C-alpha positions in Angstrom: -10.8 16.8 -2.3 -7.3 18.0 -3.3 -5.1 18.6 -0.3 -2.7 21.4 -1.4 -1.8 24.8 0.1 -2.4 27.9 -2.0 0.2 29.0 -4.5 1.0 32.7 -5.3 -0.3 33.8 -8.7 3.1 35.3 -9.5 4.6 31.8 -9.3 1.9 30.2 -11.5 2.3 33.0 -14.1 6.1 32.5 -14.1 5.7 28.8 -14.6 3.3 29.3 -17.5 5.8 31.7 -19.1 8.6 29.2 -18.8 6.3 26.6 -20.5 5.9 28.8 -23.6 2.9 31.0 -22.8 3.4 34.8 -23.4 1.5 37.8 -22.2 -0.4 39.1 -25.3 -1.8 42.2 -23.5 -2.5 43.4 -20.0 -5.0 45.8 -18.4 -4.5 46.1 -14.7 -4.2 42.6 -13.2 -5.9 41.0 -16.2 -3.4 39.4 -18.5 -4.3 37.6 -21.8 -1.9 34.7 -22.3 -1.2 33.2 -25.7 0.5 30.1 -26.9 0.5 28.7 -30.5 -2.0 25.9 -30.9 -4.0 26.8 -27.7 -6.9 29.2 -27.1 -6.0 32.4 -25.3 -6.2 32.3 -21.5 -7.3 35.2 -19.3 -5.1 35.3 -16.2 -7.0 37.7 -13.9 -5.1 37.5 -10.6 -3.0 40.0 -8.6 0.6 38.8 -8.2 0.3 38.2 -4.5 -3.1 36.5 -4.7 -3.2 32.9 -3.5 -4.6 30.4 -5.9 -6.1 27.4 -4.2 -6.4 23.9 -5.4 -9.7 24.3 -7.2 -8.5 27.4 -9.1 -5.2 25.6 -10.0 -7.2 22.6 -11.2 -9.4 24.8 -13.4 -6.5 26.8 -14.8 -4.4 23.6 -15.4 -7.0 21.4 -17.0 -9.5 23.5 -18.8 -7.3 26.3 -20.0 -3.7 25.4 -20.2 -3.9 21.7 -20.9 -1.8 20.5 -18.0 -2.4 17.8 -15.5 -3.1 19.3 -12.1 0.1 17.9 -10.4 2.2 19.2 -13.3 1.1 22.9 -12.9 1.6 22.6 -9.2 5.1 21.3 -9.6 5.9 24.0 -12.2 4.7 26.7 -9.9 6.9 25.5 -7.1 10.0 25.2 -9.2 9.9 29.0 -9.7 13.2 30.7 -9.0 14.1 34.4 -8.7 15.1 34.3 -12.4 11.7 33.2 -13.4 10.1 36.0 -11.3 12.4 38.4 -13.1 11.2 36.9 -16.4 7.6 37.5 -15.4 8.3 41.1 -14.4 10.2 41.7 -17.7 7.3 40.2 -19.6 4.9 42.5 -17.8 7.2 45.4 -18.6 7.1 44.5 -22.3 3.3 44.8 -22.2 3.2 48.0 -20.1 6.3 49.7 -21.4 8.1 50.0 -18.1 9.7 47.7 -15.5 7.5 47.4 -12.4 9.2 47.7 -9.0 10.6 44.5 -8.0 
């Protein structure tokens, strides 16, 4: 069993955006992420939701092509600037900047 604490969905999304994924479209909390050469990924988590080790493993391996420790380290290297990037990316999809 993997022994990791949960990681906020906002941090994982910011990490994926830094790695070249972009939000193709968004409806509510469901975001469709796209990256050239990869199938689209549906990221269906509220920003404050905690993603546990199993969900991180599924997202990392099956969908985004990362090793599990890699996506975990990417999510924990998130800075305030990366969070701002995620909000700005969300704003480009919805047309307005969400409160931040």
